[in-house]
Backbone as a ProteinNet text record, in pm:
[ID]
protein_1_A
[PRIMARY]
RALCVWMSIQGKKAKDLPYARLLFRQKDRHFATVVFARAHASRAADAERPAGRTLFLANLPLSATGSALRSALEAFGPVDAVHMDAAGGVAASPRRSQQAHVVFAAAPALRKCLKCDRAIPLSAGGGGGGASSVGGTLGDAPEDRETLGASVAAFLQQFEADEASRARTAESAHGAMDEDGFVLVTRKAKGRSVASDGTVSMGAASDAATAARAAKRAKRNRAEANLDFYQFQAHERKRDKLLALREQFEADKARVAKLRADRKFRPY
[TERTIARY]
-1207.7	-1231.1	-1438	-1467.7	-1578.1	-1623.3	-1480.1	-1481.1	-1401	-1384.6	-1338.6	-1456.4	-1585.1	-1689.9	-1762.2	-1776	-1879.9	-1817.6	-1690	-1603.6	-1632.6	-1636	-1673.9	-1806.1	-1901.9	-2036.8	-2102.3	-1990.8	-2051.5	-2110.7	-2015.6	-2069.1	-2159.2	-2213.5	-2340.8	-2447.2	-2590.1	-2659.8	-2750	-2894.6	-2933.7	-2995.8	-3053.6	-3171.3	-3042.9	-2900.7	-2811.3	-2725.8	-2747.1	-2681.1	-2709.5	-2636.3	-2711.2	-2739.4	-2626	-2694.2	-2733.5	-2821.4	-2871.5	-2782.7	-2791.1	-2697.2	-2800	-2763.4	-2826.6	-2744.6	-2777.2	-2692.5	-2719	-2669	-2693.2	-2599	-2667.2	-2596.2	-2624	-2518.4	-2542.2	-2564.6	-2617.3	-2676.4	-2547.9	-2532.5	-2476.7	-2294.5	-2329.9	-2221.7	-2261.9	-2119.2	-2145.9	-2123.4	-2098.3	-2086.5	-2182.2	-2217.4	-2312.9	-2200.6	-2232.6	-2171.6	-2235.3	-2187.8	-2260.3	-2218.5	-2382.9	-2419.7	-2484.4	-2433.6	-2474.6	-2599.9	-2688.2	-2800.1	-2873.9	-2916.4	-2967.1	-3083.4	-3210.4	-3272.1	-3230.9	-3197.4	-3154.2	-3220.3	-3117	-3196.1	-3080.8	-3151.3	-3078.4	-3129	-3069.4	-3073	-3203.1	-3149.6	-3280.1	-3362.6	-3462.4	-3545.8	-3479.7	-3474.7	-3390.3	-3568.3	-3535.3	-3652.2	-3621.8	-3477.9	-3439.9	-3435.5	-3398.3	-3412	-3460.1	-3603.2	-3714.5	-3693	-3674.8	-3683.4	-3816.8	-3762	-3868.8	-3887.5	-3823.8	-3837.5	-3718.6	-3609	-3505.8	-3404.6	-3366.2	-3273.4	-3096.6	-3030.1	-2885.6	-2804.9	-2765.3	-2627.9	-2497	-2457.2	-2302.7	-2254.5	-2090.3	-2004.9	-2071.2	-2150.1	-2204.9	-2073	-2079.9	-1964.2	-1970.8	-1812.1	-1813.6	-1874.9	-1935.9	-2037.1	-2174.1	-2226.1	-2349	-2378.8	-2495.3	-2511.5	-2627.5	-2724	-2839.8	-2972.4	-2909.4	-3066.4	-3101.9	-2934.7	-2923	-2992.8	-2988.4	-3030	-3187.8	-3226.9	-3351.4	-3440	-3376.2	-3435	-3447.4	-3321.1	-3346.7	-3434.6	-3415.1	-3511.7	-3678.3	-3686.1	-3831.2	-3905	-3855.5	-3954.3	-4014.9	-3956.2	-4007.9	-4096.4	-4114.9	-4172.5	-4148.7	-4220.4	-4202.5	-4087.3	-3995	-3872.8	-3891.8	-3858.9	-3878.2	-3736.2	-3611.5	-3522.1	-3396.6	-3295	-3184.2	-3066.1	-3005.5	-2843.8	-2727.1	-2667.5	-2487.1	-2415.4	-2329.3	-2203.6	-2117.7	-1980.7	-1867.6	-1842.2	-1787.7	-1768.5	-1659.5	-1666.8	-1592.3	-1458	-1383.9	-1224.6	-1155.4	-1021.3	-908	-943.7	-969.5	-982.1	-858.7	-763.2	-625.2	-682.8	-717.2	-697.5	-797.8	-775.1	-891.8	-1006.1	-1122.6	-1246.3	-1238.5	-1279	-1297.3	-1436.2	-1543.9	-1688.7	-1758.2	-1879.2	-1937.2	-2089.8	-2135.4	-2291.1	-2370.8	-2506.3	-2614.7	-2730.1	-2821.7	-2939.3	-3054.2	-3176.6	-3295.8	-3416.9	-3484.6	-3600.7	-3715.3	-3792.2	-3876.4	-4006.4	-4127	-4257.2	-4345.6	-4294.5	-4357	-4285.2	-4296.9	-4260.7	-4216.6	-4334.5	-4353.5	-4237	-4226.2	-4116.1	-4007	-3949.3	-3832.3	-3827.1	-3914.2	-3936.6	-3895.6	-3994.3	-3997	-3824.5	-3748.4	-3641.3	-3511.8	-3518.8	-3445.1	-3471.3	-3567.1	-3592	-3570.9	-3530.8	-3515.5	-3386.7	-3379.1	-3308.9	-3229.3	-3292.6	-3256.2	-3148.3	-3077.6	-2991	-3087.5	-3055.4	-3117	-3030.2	-3066.1	-3008.4	-2983.6	-2876.7	-2820.1	-2800.1	-2806.3	-2789.7	-2660.6	-2581.4	-2487.5	-2538.6	-2656.1	-2714.3	-2868.2	-2913.1	-3045.5	-3142.5	-3249.7	-3353.9	-3392.6	-3359.7	-3403	-3352.6	-3320.4	-3256.2	-3142.6	-3053.7	-2944.9	-2847.8	-2719.3	-2627.5	-2570.9	-2520.3	-2444	-2303.7	-2265.2	-2106.1	-2104.6	-2162.8	-2134.8	-2018.5	-1914.9	-1778.7	-1687.9	-1688.9	-1620.4	-1563.6	-1491.3	-1402.2	-1489.1	-1550	-1585.3	-1730.4	-1773.1	-1929.5	-1981.8	-1875.9	-1923.6	-1983.4	-2030.2	-2087.2	-1953.2	-1925.7	-1842.3	-1851.8	-1740.9	-1730.5	-1765.6	-1820.7	-1781.6	-1689.2	-1627.5	-1525.5	-1488.3	-1540.4	-1496.1	-1459.8	-1532.1	-1479.1	-1337.7	-1329.4	-1205.8	-1108.5	-1136.9	-1043.5	-952.4	-1055.6	-997.5	-939.6	-984.1	-894.5	-765.7	-752	-617	-533.6	-601.9	-498.2	-445	-545.4	-516.1	-422.4	-428.3	-306.9	-179.4	-171.7	-47.2	32.5	-57.5	-1.8	43.9	-29.9	49.2	141.4	147.1	267.4	357	379.1	526.6	533.9	451.5	504	572.6	538.4	609.9	794.8	766.7	882.4	980.7	950.8	1003.8	1085.9	993.1	1007.2	1137	1097.1	1222	1317	1323.4	1469.8	1545.2	1457.3	1547.6	1583.8	1479	1583.3	1729	1722.5	1807	1927.2	1907.4	2014.3	2076.2	1977.4	2052.6	2116.1	2101.1	2171.2	2285.9	2285.1	2379.9	2563.9	2677.7	2763.8	2771.9	2643.6	2644.1	2725.4	2759.8	2787.9	2716.5	2683.1	2580.8	2644.9	2593.9	2663.3	2729.5	2744.4	2884.4	3030.5	3013.7	3111.3	3156.3	3050.2	3064.9	2950.7	2959	2930.5	2910.7	2762.8	2730.7	2705.8	2783.9	2843.4	2742	2653.7	2577.9	2606.4	2560.8	2607.6	2497.4	2484.3	2442.6	2414.5	2284.2	2250	2374.5	2398	2523	2652.9	2706	2900.8	2897.1	3036.4	3127	3104.8	3112.1	3126.1	3259.4	3323.6	3461	3443.9	3560.5	3582.7	3593.4	3620.3	3645	3789.9	3846.1	4003.5	3936.6	3998	3975.5	3831.6	3730.8	3612.8	3547.5	3436.1	3404.8	3277.5	3229.9	3140.4	3156.4	3051	3077	3004.4	3071.8	3048.2	2999.6	2938.9	2946.3	3000.2	3044	3167.2	3083.8	3166.4	3124.2	3051.2	2989	2876.1	2981.1	3099.1	3175.7	3289.2	3309.8	3358.1	3283.3	3144	3043.6	2999.3	3000.7	2984.4	3093.7	3204.7	3363.7	3338.9	3307	3328.4	3196.4	3084.2	2970.9	3042.2	3086.3	3178.5	3230.8	3331.1	3429.3	3348.6	3261.1	3194	3144.2	3061.9	3005.7	3066.7	3220.1	3271.1	3334.4	3398.9	3408.1	3281.1	3228	3091.8	3057.3	3072	3090	3168	3295.2	3404.9	3411.4	3327.7	3307	3204.9	3114.2	2971.6	3044.9	3132.2	3180.5	3254.3	3336.2	3407.5	3389.6	3257.2	3271.6	3146.2	3126	2999	2928.2	3019.6	2942.3	2968.2	2926.5	2965.5	3073.7	3132.5	3225.5	3344.4	3337.5	3453.8	3485.9	3369.3	3360.1	3447	3392.3	3472.4	3617.4	3666	3785.8	3881.7	3825.8	3844.6	3907.7	3823.8	3832.1	3943.3	3941.6	4030.3	4116.8	4177.1	4319.6	4402.4	4291	4316	4327.6	4278.1	4298	4482.7	4508.5	4606.8	4736.4	4700.4	4816.6	4843.7	4713.1	4717.1	4807	4802.8	4884.7	4987.4	5038.1	5192.4	5230.7	5160.5	5249.7	5239.2	5187.2	5172.6	5340.1	5291.4	5467	5584.2	5569.1	5698.6	5733.2	5640	5662.3	5691.5	5622.9	5696.1	5866.3	5905.2	6028.5	6096.6	6076.3	6157	6173.4	6086	6075.4	6160.3	6128.1	6268	6397.9	6391.6	6569.5	6616.1	6538.7	6585.3	6614.4	6528.3	6583.5	6684.4	6688.6	6835.7	6946.2	6990.6	7045.4	7071.9	6985.8	7008.8	7021.8	7090.8	7107.9	7300.9	7303.4	7452.9	7562.5	7639.7	7785.3	7896.5	7896.4	8100.4	8178.5	8180.5	8309.9	8249.2
994.8	1096.1	1174.5	1077.4	1126.1	1207.2	1218.4	1318.6	1450.6	1452.3	1578.9	1628.4	1554.3	1586.2	1687.8	1599.5	1634.7	1764.5	1780.5	1912.1	1999.2	1970.2	2082.5	2136	2057	2118.3	2173.2	2152.8	2213.1	2363.3	2434.1	2609.6	2613.7	2536.4	2555.2	2543.1	2619.9	2602	2468.9	2420.4	2276.6	2310.6	2371.6	2411.9	2399.9	2434.4	2431.1	2288.7	2195.4	2082	2014.1	1940.1	1843.6	1718.9	1696.5	1542.4	1572.8	1453.9	1429.2	1396.3	1390.9	1301.6	1189	1087.8	948.7	887	871.1	768.7	658.6	539.6	420.3	385.9	314.4	275.1	142.4	73.8	-89.8	-74.7	-154.8	-195.5	-229.1	-214.5	-202.6	-109.9	-24.7	51	186.5	277.6	429	500.6	484	535.6	499.4	621.7	599	621.1	576.1	617.6	717	793.5	885.6	876.3	837.2	804.9	919.3	980.4	1071	993.2	1074.7	1059.2	1153.2	1107.3	1234.3	1135.2	1211.5	1166.6	1095.8	1022.6	955.4	1035.8	1122.1	1164.2	1135.4	1108.8	1030.2	1104.1	1142.5	1227.8	1137.3	1041	920.3	854.5	773.3	737.3	613.3	541.1	412.5	326.7	225.6	174	116.5	62.8	-19.6	99.4	204.7	319	463.5	479.7	547.6	662	776.1	898.9	909.8	975.6	1028.6	876.2	800.8	696.4	604.1	632.9	615.4	680.6	573.4	702.3	624.2	770.4	715.3	769.9	634.3	651.1	625.7	733.6	696.1	682	660	602.7	494.7	440.3	289.1	199.7	159	57.7	-70.6	-83.2	-210.2	-350.7	-348.8	-449.6	-444	-304.3	-324.2	-398.1	-515.3	-593.1	-552.4	-593	-563.1	-589.6	-650.1	-746	-642.8	-614.8	-484.4	-423.7	-325	-169.1	-200.1	-328.6	-330.7	-338.1	-439.3	-449.7	-338.1	-212.8	-98.9	-27.5	14.2	118.7	84.7	-28.5	-55.6	3.8	77.7	103.8	255.7	298.5	391.6	374	295.1	214	123.2	62.4	-64.4	-57.8	-146.3	-135.3	-232.8	-164.4	-316.3	-344.1	-276.5	-322.4	-216.5	-292	-246.8	-284.7	-202.2	-234.9	-180.4	-272.5	-235.9	-208.8	-92.2	-72.2	-52.8	-26.7	-19.5	154.1	203.1	328.9	375.5	464.8	541.3	542.3	560.9	567.4	502.6	468.7	399.1	241.3	181.6	15	-57.5	-2.5	-94.6	-77.4	81.9	116.3	35.5	-1	-87.7	-3	-72.1	-25.1	12.2	152.5	210.6	227.4	233.5	258.6	204.5	165.7	149.9	208.2	203.5	334.4	239.8	261.7	188.3	283.4	215.4	288.1	209.7	247.2	148.4	224.4	159.1	172.6	174.7	240.8	222.2	236.7	165.8	149.6	285.1	406.2	511.2	624.4	735.3	861.2	917.5	876.3	946.6	895.6	773.5	659.6	731.5	745.3	843.3	950.6	1070.2	1190.7	1195.9	1097.7	1038.6	997.4	922.5	878.4	971.4	1110.9	1186.7	1294.1	1267.4	1369.9	1325.8	1198.2	1137.2	1225.1	1190.1	1251.5	1172	1082.3	969.6	861.6	775.9	679.9	548.1	534.9	386.2	286.5	168.9	55.3	-9.6	-104.6	-164.4	-307.5	-414.8	-517.6	-576	-638.9	-727.2	-808.1	-895.3	-965.3	-919	-1026.3	-971.5	-1014.6	-1007.3	-1067.1	-990.5	-859.2	-725	-747.2	-673.3	-674.1	-740.3	-770.3	-838.4	-726.5	-795.8	-713.4	-642.1	-561.2	-516.9	-431.2	-454.7	-430.5	-316.5	-166	-57.8	-36.5	50.8	132	-74.5	-163.1	-273.9	-293.9	-353.8	-370.8	-515.7	-614.8	-707.7	-728.1	-809.4	-843.9	-913.2	-982.9	-1050.7	-988.6	-1048.8	-994.2	-947	-841.2	-869.1	-994.3	-1008.3	-1143.2	-1080.6	-1169.5	-1128.2	-1128.4	-1121.4	-1102.1	-1223.8	-1329.7	-1476.9	-1492	-1517	-1543.3	-1459.8	-1366.9	-1276.7	-1331.8	-1360.3	-1385	-1478	-1643.1	-1751.3	-1723.4	-1634.6	-1631.9	-1581.8	-1462.6	-1404.4	-1534.5	-1571.7	-1691.4	-1800.1	-1845.6	-1944.7	-1912.8	-1774.8	-1702.1	-1700.9	-1639.5	-1626.1	-1793.9	-1894.6	-2010.5	-2033.5	-2044.4	-2113	-1983.2	-1886.4	-1796.6	-1819.2	-1844.4	-1884.1	-2067.6	-2121.9	-2268.7	-2252.8	-2160.8	-2138.9	-2033.1	-1947.8	-1913.2	-2025.9	-2114.2	-2210.3	-2337.3	-2358.9	-2422.2	-2342.9	-2222.1	-2149.8	-2134.1	-2143.8	-2121.9	-2311.9	-2396.6	-2520.9	-2557.1	-2507	-2510.7	-2450.6	-2323.1	-2245.5	-2331.8	-2378.9	-2422.5	-2554.3	-2626.4	-2753.5	-2733.2	-2625.4	-2570.2	-2508.1	-2452	-2371.1	-2449.6	-2420.5	-2499.1	-2606.6	-2663.4	-2780.2	-2707.2	-2832	-2807.3	-2857.8	-2792.6	-2789.4	-2905.4	-2888.5	-3023.3	-2961.5	-2863.1	-2764.4	-2775.8	-2797.2	-2782.4	-2651	-2577.3	-2478.2	-2434.8	-2375.1	-2374.4	-2237.1	-2196.9	-2090.5	-2050.7	-1932	-1882.1	-1822.8	-1772.6	-1736.4	-1695.9	-1572.5	-1494.3	-1573.4	-1653.3	-1685.5	-1540.4	-1594.2	-1501	-1483.5	-1561.9	-1550.7	-1556.6	-1477.5	-1498.7	-1456.8	-1468.9	-1454	-1608.7	-1621	-1743.2	-1794.4	-1876.6	-1961.7	-2062.6	-2079.7	-2260.8	-2318.3	-2422.6	-2569	-2592.2	-2618.1	-2703.9	-2804.1	-2847.8	-3000.7	-2982.7	-2901.6	-2939.4	-2815.7	-2821.1	-2735.3	-2634.1	-2698.7	-2661.4	-2527.3	-2435.5	-2330.6	-2353.7	-2269.8	-2288.7	-2144.9	-2126.5	-1969	-1991.2	-1911.8	-1885.9	-1965.2	-1965.5	-2043.1	-1990.5	-2075.6	-1956.2	-1954.3	-1963.2	-1962.8	-1803.5	-1800.8	-1688.8	-1557.4	-1599.3	-1485.6	-1448.7	-1510.8	-1495.1	-1425.9	-1416.7	-1375.4	-1212.9	-1242.7	-1083.4	-987.2	-1066	-1002	-941.9	-1025.3	-1024.5	-898.7	-914.7	-804.5	-648.8	-640.4	-506.2	-492.5	-559.4	-540.5	-486.3	-557.5	-481.6	-341.9	-318.7	-202.8	-135.1	-161.2	-36.6	-34.6	-111.3	-63.6	-4.7	-33.1	57.8	233	234.2	366.1	421.1	345.9	400.5	446	353.4	360.1	496.4	555.7	624	787.1	831.4	973.7	928.8	873.8	828.1	976.9	1052.6	1220.7	1301.2	1414.4	1518.7	1573.3	1612	1670.5	1610.8	1470.9	1387.8	1386.7	1422.9	1433.4	1589.3	1706.9	1807.2	1812.5	1758	1728.8	1659.8	1552	1461.9	1511.6	1629.5	1710.4	1809.1	1850.1	1986.3	1920.8	1788.4	1725.2	1711.2	1685.7	1597.3	1756.1	1860.8	1986.7	2041.2	2025.7	2107.1	1978	1861.3	1769	1833	1854.1	1895.3	1995	2085.8	2269.3	2234.1	2109.2	2089.9	2015	1935.4	1854.2	1956.9	2086.4	2160.7	2217.4	2308.1	2380.1	2292.1	2124.6	2042.9	2043.6	2014.9	2008.7	2144.3	2239.5	2380.3	2394.6	2379.3	2411.2	2300.5	2187.6	2070.3	2133	2178.7	2209.1	2374.2	2443.4	2558.5	2516.9	2412.6	2350.7	2288	2240.1	2175.1	2305.2	2396.2	2490.2	2564.7	2581.8	2621	2543.5	2421.3	2364.6	2321.9	2347.7	2361.5	2463.6	2581.7	2705.4	2660.8	2693	2727.7	2807.2	2736.9	2795.1	2784	2877.7	2830.3	2830.3	2923.6	2991.5	2933.5
-1074.3	-1162.6	-1151.2	-1073.2	-1013.7	-921.4	-839.1	-717.3	-788.5	-881.5	-971.2	-1019.6	-1097.6	-1156	-1013.1	-933.3	-789.8	-747.3	-740.7	-701.3	-797.5	-944.4	-1003.3	-1045.3	-985.8	-997.2	-900.8	-788.3	-628.1	-645.1	-692.4	-727.7	-801.2	-916	-977.3	-907.5	-911.1	-872.7	-924.8	-839.6	-843.5	-1006	-1037.4	-1162.5	-1256.6	-1254.1	-1369.1	-1399.9	-1297.7	-1291.4	-1402.3	-1458.3	-1585.2	-1531.5	-1424.4	-1359.9	-1215.4	-1182	-1048.3	-948.9	-818	-762.8	-684.6	-677.9	-614.2	-551.5	-427.4	-344.5	-321.8	-317.6	-312.6	-161.3	-105.1	43.3	57.2	135.2	154.3	283.3	322.9	439.1	539	666.6	797.2	729.5	662.3	605.6	632.1	716.4	703.5	620.9	496.1	392.2	257.3	181.2	34.8	-90.3	-204.4	-306.5	-449.2	-450.4	-521.1	-644.7	-731.6	-858.8	-931.9	-1030.6	-1133	-1224.1	-1238.9	-1316.8	-1377.4	-1470.3	-1581.3	-1662.9	-1728.2	-1828.4	-1922.4	-2014.1	-2144	-2265.5	-2328.8	-2445.6	-2545.5	-2693.4	-2797.2	-2899.6	-3013.4	-3128.6	-3233.7	-3214.1	-3317.3	-3226.2	-3264.3	-3197.8	-3126.4	-3024.8	-2992.5	-2904.7	-2970.9	-2881.2	-2783.2	-2768.3	-2660.2	-2520.2	-2567.1	-2459.4	-2459	-2477.9	-2513.8	-2446.8	-2511.3	-2440.3	-2355.9	-2200.5	-2125.8	-2033.4	-2032.4	-1967.2	-1924.5	-1988.9	-1971.9	-1850.6	-1755	-1684.4	-1713.7	-1698.9	-1718.4	-1576.9	-1574.5	-1438.6	-1483.9	-1394.8	-1424.7	-1268.7	-1299.4	-1168.1	-1092.4	-1148.5	-1068.4	-1022	-924.8	-888.2	-949.1	-978.8	-1018.6	-968.1	-831.9	-786.3	-840.7	-874.3	-895.1	-1047.5	-1041.8	-1128.3	-1188.6	-1285.7	-1346.5	-1274.1	-1222	-1105.6	-1000.1	-933	-806.6	-832.3	-956.4	-978.3	-1041.4	-1075.7	-1092.3	-959.1	-876.6	-754.8	-669.4	-657.9	-598.4	-646.3	-807.6	-851.4	-856.8	-831.2	-859.9	-733.7	-629.4	-557.5	-576.8	-751.7	-800.7	-893	-898.2	-1013.2	-1114.5	-1156.9	-1269.1	-1350.9	-1345.8	-1467.4	-1569.6	-1700.1	-1760.7	-1836.1	-1844.1	-1876.5	-1814.1	-1750	-1724.9	-1858.8	-1909.3	-1987.2	-1906.7	-1893	-1816	-1922.9	-1896.7	-2012.3	-1921.6	-1973.7	-1901.2	-1938.9	-1821.1	-1820.9	-1942.3	-2010.9	-2145.2	-2073.5	-2212.3	-2170.2	-2267.4	-2218.9	-2310.7	-2250.8	-2375.5	-2337.5	-2303.2	-2300.4	-2212.3	-2075	-2011.9	-1896.5	-1792	-1713.2	-1618.2	-1558.5	-1556.9	-1547.6	-1387.1	-1345.4	-1241.3	-1197.8	-1299.3	-1245.9	-1403.7	-1389.2	-1482.2	-1489	-1604.7	-1652.3	-1676.3	-1670.7	-1705	-1728	-1816.8	-1895	-1830.3	-1745.3	-1701.2	-1751.4	-1823.5	-1863.3	-1777.4	-1735.9	-1644.2	-1744.6	-1674	-1760	-1757.8	-1680.4	-1704.1	-1673.4	-1754.2	-1703.3	-1562.3	-1490.9	-1375.6	-1257.4	-1282.5	-1230.7	-1240.5	-1375.9	-1367.3	-1298.8	-1304.6	-1249	-1124.6	-1059.3	-901.8	-843.7	-941.4	-916.4	-911.2	-1002.6	-1022.2	-908.4	-849.8	-717.1	-586.1	-584.1	-475.4	-404.1	-279.6	-217.6	-76.9	-59.8	8.5	-5.9	68.4	12.7	-23.4	-143.7	-203.3	-193.7	-68.2	-89.5	-218.4	-204	-335.2	-283.3	-362.1	-345.2	-434.5	-390.9	-444.3	-541.5	-508.6	-648.5	-659.6	-764	-811.8	-665.7	-677	-562.7	-471.9	-485.5	-368.8	-232.8	-144.9	-4.2	17.8	113.2	119.8	141.1	134	211.2	15.3	40.8	-79.5	-62.2	-192.9	-220.7	-249.1	-232.4	-272.1	-240.6	-338.8	-293.8	-276.9	-334.3	-344.7	-486.8	-508.3	-627.7	-707.4	-624.7	-632.3	-663.6	-717.5	-717.8	-594.6	-496.5	-421.9	-287.2	-213.6	-83.2	32.6	78.4	175.3	291	347.4	433.3	537.6	647.2	813	851.1	986.4	1055.3	1045.9	1120.9	1121.5	989.9	885.8	724.7	704	691.3	695.3	758.2	912.7	985.9	939.2	939.7	902.8	748.9	676.4	525	529.4	643.4	654.7	718.4	835.8	907.9	803.2	691.5	602.5	516.2	483.6	390.1	428.2	609.8	661.6	653.8	718.6	736.3	607.1	516.4	357.2	347.8	365	327.6	401.3	530.5	644.5	597.4	541.4	509.7	382.9	295.1	164.9	162.1	312.1	336.8	394	466	535.9	431.7	318	215	150.9	78.6	43.3	130	266.2	335.4	312	376.3	323.3	199.6	81.2	-70.7	-67.6	-22.8	-7.2	76.1	199.5	245	197.1	123.9	111.5	-65.7	-120.7	-204	-205.6	-47.4	-40.6	-34.5	-116.2	-146	-192.7	-233.1	-360.7	-516	-585.9	-718.5	-758.1	-893.1	-970.3	-1132.3	-1212.4	-1310.3	-1417.1	-1399.3	-1465.3	-1382.2	-1229.1	-1191.8	-1080.8	-1079.7	-1056.2	-888.3	-776.1	-676.8	-668.5	-628	-628.8	-441.4	-424.3	-333.4	-255.7	-153.4	-111.7	18	58.5	197.5	306.3	409.6	484.8	606.2	726	775.1	873.7	959.9	1042.3	1050.4	1070.7	1063.1	930.1	897	777	704.6	584.3	469.5	476.2	522.6	514.4	429.9	383.3	283.7	383.4	342.3	459.7	357.3	443.2	358.9	280.5	143.8	97.8	14.7	46.9	-15.6	-68	-120	-185.6	-104.3	19.3	71.8	140.4	201.5	254.7	378.9	474.3	628.8	666.1	802	856.4	944.3	1018.9	1158.1	1273.8	1338.2	1447.8	1557.8	1649.4	1736.8	1811.3	1863.2	1986.5	1927.5	1809.5	1761.7	1749.5	1705.1	1727.9	1855.8	1967.3	2096.4	2137.1	2114	2157.8	2087.5	1969.6	1941.4	1992.4	2035.5	2083.9	2237.8	2298.6	2432.3	2446	2350.1	2370.9	2341.3	2200.6	2209.4	2329.2	2400.6	2502.7	2638.8	2640.1	2739	2698.6	2534.5	2561.4	2568	2531.8	2562.3	2716	2775.1	2904.8	2967.6	2933.1	2966.1	2923.5	2788.3	2743.5	2866.2	2895.7	2939.1	3116.9	3149.2	3280.1	3326.7	3172.3	3201.8	3238	3232.6	3267.2	3350.3	3464.4	3553.2	3555	3627.3	3684.7	3584.4	3592.2	3472.2	3470.2	3626.1	3640.3	3590.4	3607.3	3536	3369.5	3303.1	3152.9	3122.7	3213.7	3209.5	3212.6	3344.7	3373.1	3284	3218.9	3107.4	2996.9	2942.4	2832.8	2885.7	2998.6	3027.6	3011.7	3106.3	3055.9	2927.9	2847.7	2722	2611.9	2692.2	2609.7	2652.7	2805.7	2848.1	2769.2	2752	2699.1	2543.7	2492	2323.2	2342.7	2425.7	2441.1	2470.8	2559.3	2563.1	2492.9	2420.9	2297.3	2169.6	2147.1	2040.3	2101.6	2208.3	2204.6	2224	2242.2	2242.9	2088.3	2004.2	1860.8	1824	1842.6	1788.9	1820.5	1966	1996.5	1904.3	1897.7	1791.4	1708.4	1610.1	1475.4	1446.4	1552.7	1535.9	1581.3	1664	1677.9	1549.8	1446	1341.9	1240.8	1235	1153.9	1181.9	1361.2	1380.5	1328	1340.4	1273.5	1132	1077.7	900.5	843.6	948.9	861.3	824.9	703.5	689.4	748.4	796.2	836.3	807.9	705.8	664.1	746.9	834.3	894.5	1046.7
[MASK]
++++++++++++++++++++++++++++++++++++++++++++++++++++++++++++++++++++++++++++++++++++++++++++++++++++++++++++++++++++++++++++++++++++++++++++++++++++++++++++++++++++++++++++++++++++++++++++++++++++++++++++++++++++++++++++++++++++++++++++++++++++++++++++++++++++++++++++

């Protein structure tokens, strides 16, 4: 949504834009978040958001906090209060951004902030400086490579353990009779499922039978591969096959003609 708004205002002149664009950049990142800002205007007098000193910000990332905004915008002047609001829209839809009202102690600080043309560093928490999580979806600071690698490795180990446990559970339940006397027949990964005589257990085809079928297929593939080693052999085989088909066709034609002649009615 913010991208559409940004693209729609590209063709307008700077003096006609209702919003100013502020860039909030995270430390050690190569991108910045575009935040739309303007001076807050209210029809009625608002003591919490006084006109002339209140800055309205839209398209703030969800990781931005009030203390982080205060720390970032105090570079333009003292900040009296920061009011964080969820972005407008359907209440049931997930939030993608948030809005804020920043009240400066003096009006010149507001004008200075709106004219800012450099990237403003934004921290993840309060207390000025530090790493930022601009562009993220959580309020936590981004993890370093070592921590992220350890987290991914632990997740994969847990996933493999869960998969192995599930496979063991499925193996133990294969061919077992339940309380009602029914057997759940499942397809095993190797070979065909065949029933053993006199029992209700199910088993896979033997390894010897599977190996024999594989050897037979491999032998047939080798025979077909060695059939036309040279190109002229393939041409000669196709020519001989065509000649045989033609000879068979002529023989079938003669046989059909003979049958028709014998079927004719000869009363005398």
